[in-house]
C-alpha positions in Angstrom: -27.8 -11.8 41.4 -24.9 -11.8 43.8 -22.2 -13.9 45.5 -20.6 -12.7 48.7 -18.1 -14.1 51.2 -17.9 -12.4 54.5 -16.7 -12.8 58.1 -19.6 -12.9 60.6 -18.9 -13.2 64.4 -15.8 -15.1 63.6 -17.3 -17.5 61.1 -16.9 -17.4 57.3 -20.2 -17.1 55.5 -21.0 -17.6 51.8 -24.2 -16.1 50.4 -25.4 -16.2 46.8 -28.6 -15.5 44.9 -29.1 -16.6 41.3 -32.3 -14.7 40.9 -34.9 -16.6 42.9 -33.6 -17.2 46.5 -30.7 -16.4 48.8 -28.6 -19.5 49.8 -26.4 -19.2 53.0 -23.5 -21.4 54.0 -21.4 -20.9 57.2 -18.3 -22.7 58.5 -18.4 -24.8 61.6 -15.1 -23.4 63.0 -14.2 -19.9 63.9 -11.4 -17.8 62.5 -9.2 -16.8 65.4 -8.2 -13.1 65.3 -4.6 -13.6 66.4 -3.3 -12.1 63.2 -0.5 -14.7 62.9 -2.3 -17.6 61.1 -3.1 -17.8 57.4 -6.2 -19.7 56.5 -7.1 -21.4 53.2 -10.6 -20.6 52.0 -12.3 -22.3 49.1 -15.9 -21.3 48.1 -18.1 -21.4 45.1 -21.0 -23.1 43.4 -21.9 -25.5 40.6 -25.4 -24.5 39.4 -27.2 -23.7 42.6 -25.2 -26.2 44.7 -22.8 -24.3 46.9 -19.6 -25.3 48.8 -17.5 -23.6 51.5 -14.2 -25.1 52.7 -12.1 -23.5 55.4 -8.7 -25.2 56.1 -10.0 -28.5 54.6 -13.3 -28.6 56.5 -16.1 -28.6 54.0 -19.7 -27.3 54.1 -22.0 -28.1 51.2 -25.5 -26.9 50.1 -27.2 -29.6 48.0 -28.7 -28.5 44.7 -32.4 -27.8 44.5 -34.8 -26.8 41.8 -34.4 -23.2 40.6 -32.0 -20.9 38.8 -28.5 -22.1 38.1 -26.5 -19.2 36.6 -24.9 -16.2 38.3 -25.8 -13.2 36.2 -23.9 -10.1 37.5 -23.0 -6.8 35.8 -20.8 -5.2 38.5 -17.1 -5.0 39.3 -15.5 -7.7 41.5 -14.6 -6.3 45.0 -12.1 -7.6 47.5 -12.1 -6.5 51.1 -14.7 -3.8 50.7 -16.8 -1.8 48.3 -16.6 1.8 47.0 -20.1 2.4 48.2 -22.4 0.4 50.5 -25.2 1.0 48.1 -23.6 -1.7 45.9 -24.2 -4.4 48.5 -27.5 -6.2 48.3 -29.2 -6.2 51.7 -29.4 -10.0 51.6 -25.7 -10.4 50.9 -24.6 -9.7 54.4 -26.0 -10.4 57.9 -25.7 -6.8 59.2 -24.6 -3.5 57.8 -21.7 -4.0 55.4 -18.3 -3.3 56.9 -14.9 -3.5 55.3 -12.5 -6.4 56.0 -9.5 -5.8 58.3 -6.7 -8.2 57.8 -4.5 -9.7 55.0 -5.6 -11.4 51.8 -3.3 -13.1 49.3 -3.4 -15.6 46.4 -7.0 -15.1 45.2 -7.9 -17.5 42.4 -11.2 -17.1 40.5 -12.2 -19.9 38.1 -8.6 -21.1 38.0 -7.2 -17.7 37.2 -5.1 -15.9 39.9 -5.8 -12.2 40.5 -2.8 -10.0 40.6 -3.0 -8.0 43.9 -0.5 -5.3 42.8 -0.7 -1.5 42.8 -1.3 -1.4 39.0 -3.4 -4.4 38.1 -6.8 -3.7 39.8 -9.1 -1.1 38.4 -9.1 0.8 41.7 -8.9 0.7 45.5 -8.2 2.6 48.7 -6.6 2.2 52.1 -4.8 -1.0 51.1 -1.2 -1.6 52.3 1.5 -4.3 52.1 0.9 -7.1 54.6 4.5 -8.4 54.4 6.0 -5.0 55.0 9.2 -5.6 52.9 10.1 -5.6 49.3 9.9 -9.4 49.3 6.1 -9.4 49.5 4.4 -12.7 48.6 5.7 -15.1 45.9 8.3 -12.6 44.6 10.6 -15.6 44.3 9.1 -18.3 42.2 9.4 -22.1 42.4 10.0 -22.2 46.2 12.8 -19.7 46.0 13.8 -17.8 49.2 13.6 -14.0 49.2 16.2 -11.9 51.0 15.9 -8.1 51.6 18.9 -6.2 50.3 20.1 -2.6 50.8 18.5 -1.9 47.5 15.7 -4.2 46.5 15.8 -8.0 47.1 17.5 -11.1 45.9 16.3 -14.7 45.5 18.1 -17.9 46.6 16.9 -20.5 44.1 16.4 -24.3 44.5 18.9 -26.4 42.6 17.0 -26.7 39.3 15.9 -23.1 38.9 17.8 -19.9 38.0 17.0 -16.3 37.2 16.5 -13.1 39.3 13.2 -14.5 40.6 13.9 -18.3 40.1 11.6 -18.2 37.1 13.6 -20.3 34.7 14.5 -23.9 34.8 18.2 -24.7 34.7 17.5 -27.1 31.9 16.2 -24.2 29.7 18.8 -21.6 30.7 21.0 -22.5 27.7 18.3 -23.9 25.4 18.6 -23.8 21.6 14.8 -23.2 21.0 14.0 -20.6 18.4 12.7 -17.2 19.4 9.2 -18.3 18.5 9.3 -21.4 20.7 8.6 -22.4 24.3 11.2 -24.3 26.3 9.6 -27.0 28.4 12.0 -28.5 31.0 12.1 -32.3 31.3 13.3 -32.6 34.9 13.4 -36.4 34.9 15.8 -36.6 32.0 17.6 -33.4 32.9 16.8 -31.9 29.5 14.2 -29.9 27.7 12.0 -30.0 24.6 11.0 -27.1 22.3 7.3 -26.5 21.6 7.0 -24.7 18.3 4.8 -21.7 17.6 2.4 -22.0 14.7 4.3 -21.8 11.4 7.5 -23.3 12.8 8.9 -26.8 13.0 12.0 -28.9 13.7 13.6 -30.1 16.9 14.5 -26.5 17.8 11.6 -24.8 16.0 13.9 -23.1 13.6 12.3 -24.1 10.3 9.5 -22.1 8.7 6.5 -24.1 7.5 3.1 -23.6 5.8 0.2 -25.9 5.5 -3.6 -26.0 4.9 -4.2 -29.1 7.0 -3.4 -28.7 10.7 -1.9 -31.7 12.5 -2.5 -31.8 16.3 -0.1 -34.1 18.1 -0.6 -33.5 21.8 -0.8 -30.3 23.9 -1.6 -28.6 20.7 -3.9 -25.7 20.1 -4.9 -23.0 17.7 -6.6 -19.8 18.9 -8.3 -18.0 16.0 -9.8 -14.5 16.4 -12.7 -13.8 14.1 -12.1 -10.5 12.4 -15.8 -10.2 11.4 -17.2 -10.9 14.8 -18.6 -7.4 15.3 -20.7 -7.8 12.1 -22.1 -11.3 12.8 -25.7 -12.0 13.5 -25.1 -14.1 16.7 -28.6 -15.6 16.7 -27.7 -17.6 13.6 -24.3 -19.2 13.9 -22.7 -21.9 11.8 -19.4 -23.8 11.8 -18.2 -26.6 9.5 -14.9 -28.5 9.2 -13.3 -31.7 8.2 -11.4 -33.8 10.8 -9.7 -37.2 11.0 -8.4 -39.1 14.1 -7.9 -42.5 15.6 -8.6 -41.3 19.1 -11.9 -41.8 21.0 -11.7 -38.6 23.1 -10.8 -35.1 22.1 -12.0 -31.4 21.9 -12.1 -30.5 18.2 -13.4 -26.9 18.4 -14.5 -24.5 21.1 -16.2 -21.3 19.9 -16.0 -19.1 23.0 -13.6 -17.3 25.3 -13.3 -20.2 27.7 -12.4 -17.8 30.6 -15.2 -18.6 33.1 -18.2 -20.9 33.4 -20.7 -18.3 32.3 -19.1 -17.6 28.9 -21.2 -18.6 25.9 -19.8 -21.4 23.8 -20.4 -23.9 21.0 -18.2 -27.0 21.3 -17.6 -30.0 19.1 -15.6 -33.0 20.1 -15.4 -36.7 20.7 -16.5 -38.7 23.7 -16.3 -42.5 23.9 -15.7 -42.6 20.1 -18.9 -40.7 19.2 -19.5 -37.1 18.1 -20.5 -34.7 21.0 -21.8 -31.2 20.6 -22.5 -28.8 23.5 -24.0 -25.3 23.2 -24.4 -22.7 26.0 -26.2 -19.5 25.1 -26.0 -17.9 28.6 -27.2 -20.1 31.4 -25.5 -23.5 30.9 -28.9 -25.1 30.5 -28.0 -27.1 27.4 -27.7 -30.8 27.4 -24.8 -32.3 25.5 -26.0 -33.7 22.1 -24.5 -37.1 21.5 -25.3 -39.4 18.5 -24.5 -42.9 19.8 -24.9 -44.6 16.4 -21.9 -42.9 14.9 -19.0 -44.7 16.6 -16.9 -44.5 13.4 -15.6 -41.0 13.9 -12.2 -42.4 15.1 -11.6 -44.6 12.0 -8.8 -42.4 10.6 -11.0 -41.3 7.7 -12.0 -37.8 7.0 -15.4 -36.7 8.4 -17.3 -33.5 7.6 -19.2 -32.0 10.5 -21.5 -28.9 10.5 -23.3 -27.4 13.4 -26.0 -24.8 12.8 -27.5 -22.6 15.6 -30.8 -21.0 14.8 -31.5 -19.1 18.0 -32.1 -22.0 20.4 -32.4 -24.7 17.8 -29.3 -26.8 17.1 -28.8 -28.9 14.0 -25.8 -31.2 13.6 -24.7 -32.8 10.3 -22.1 -35.5 9.9 -20.8 -36.3 6.4 -23.7 -34.2 5.1 -26.3 -36.3 6.9 -28.5 -34.7 9.6 -27.9 -36.6 12.8 -29.0 -34.4 15.6 -31.7 -31.7 16.1 -32.8 -30.2 19.4 -34.3 -27.0 20.8 -32.2 -26.4 23.9 -34.5 -23.8 25.3 -38.1 -23.6 24.0 -38.6 -20.5 26.3 -36.1 -18.6 24.2 -34.6 -16.8 27.2 -31.2 -16.5 25.5 -30.9 -16.8 21.7 -27.5 -15.4 20.7 -24.1 -17.1 20.8 -21.9 -14.4 22.2 -18.7 -16.2 21.7 -16.4 -13.2 21.8 -15.0 -13.8 18.4 -12.6 -16.5 19.8 -12.3 -20.1 18.3 -10.0 -22.7 19.9 -9.1 -25.7 17.8 -7.7 -28.9 19.4 -7.3 -27.5 22.9 -6.4 -24.5 24.9 -3.2 -22.6 25.8 -0.3 -24.5 27.3 -1.0 -25.2 31.0 -4.9 -25.0 30.6 -6.3 -28.5 30.7 -9.2 -29.3 28.5 -11.1 -31.2 31.2 -10.8 -28.2 33.6 -11.7 -25.4 31.1 -14.7 -27.4 29.8 -15.7 -28.4 33.3 -15.6 -32.1 32.3 -17.5 -31.8 29.1 -14.4 -33.1 27.2 -11.6 -35.0 28.7 -8.5 -34.3 26.6 -7.1 -32.4 23.7 -7.6 -33.4 20.1 -5.0 -35.6 18.4 -5.5 -35.8 14.6 -6.0 -33.4 11.7 -8.4 -30.5 10.9 -9.0 -28.7 7.6 -11.6 -26.7 5.7 -12.9 -24.6 8.6 -15.7 -22.2 7.6 -17.6 -19.9 9.9 -21.1 -18.7 9.4 -21.9 -18.3 5.7 -18.4 -17.1 4.8 -17.3 -17.8 1.2 -13.7 -18.5 2.3 -12.2 -21.0 4.7 -10.4 -19.4 7.6 -6.6 -19.2 7.4 -5.4 -21.2 10.4 -1.8 -20.2 9.7 -2.6 -16.6 10.6 -3.9 -17.6 14.0 -2.0 -18.1 17.3 -1.0 -21.6 18.4 1.6 -24.1 19.5 2.6 -27.7 18.7 0.6 -27.8 15.5 2.3 -29.2 12.4 2.0 -29.7 8.7 -0.7 -32.4 8.0 -0.7 -32.0 4.3 1.2 -35.3 3.7 1.4 -38.8 5.2 0.0 -39.7 8.6 
């Protein structure tokens, strides 16, 4: 399998092969080699449907029957490769040659690659296109960079301060505790404190403990399974109690959630009904939705269990079996390689649920969660020992 973006006779070309055939897309317009113009390029695929966009002009390859997952086991190369033997003969039109020019702001699956000296695993013959210490986006939030005798300085817009304009003026004198995040409220010229797990109060300065987690909005818990290395990933299980009055929300996501090919098991609500989605390696699973149970958002406690036996998925709600499906009778992938990561309620601040789950779930969970058990463990997991923000004590009241 491969995915390659290259410059061919002045045109941008996208080629990818998911295991059965090579698909080629090419832009209609040429890239002029004047060296003075930056171009915005967007390229990718959803299943085997590809798209290529140069400066707002789009080319699309419609989906067709065939493979739909990109399965690669190589490093990611930008501008060239360490050896031409690494390039599939179908990935380029002619003999592979290195790119000459400037590249900046590379975003892969919503994550920006840091094109610095230290962040990549390796490289050669790469210089600084800007030619000064200012470089690119040294000054954040539209700040203006100025070259000084020693180093640089940033001239910041009115609402930003700091050596690189990285801090909102509304948070510069905040009273948030050391374990909190300051979120600027530009419209009200103020700020709010978002508390880390185990802290509460307006300024997140009060310690708290709980066994029922209350998710209010933009909340999440990220739990790392200490026994992941010893798990039999062909036979996974998770159970928990939840209560909510919302019709939409991601309750739990077992998986790293870093890119579209990560394995995952997800439980949530969609249109007031329970929704379970499992991907064991090729995103071939169909979401399991039980339309008869529209009472999940009635503010009562509900007990849900999902069992994965290789490719067979069983779902129980309030101890009644409600769903059963074999998501891949061919047994191509049978293990849930979730990386030992479990998200509850949502994802890190700034990562939208609808984006990370590629539309499988629309928003974060608002409600309460308790009694989480993984696999056949005899003990409930201790949510208080995990990482998280904006999660509060749900032991009492509403």
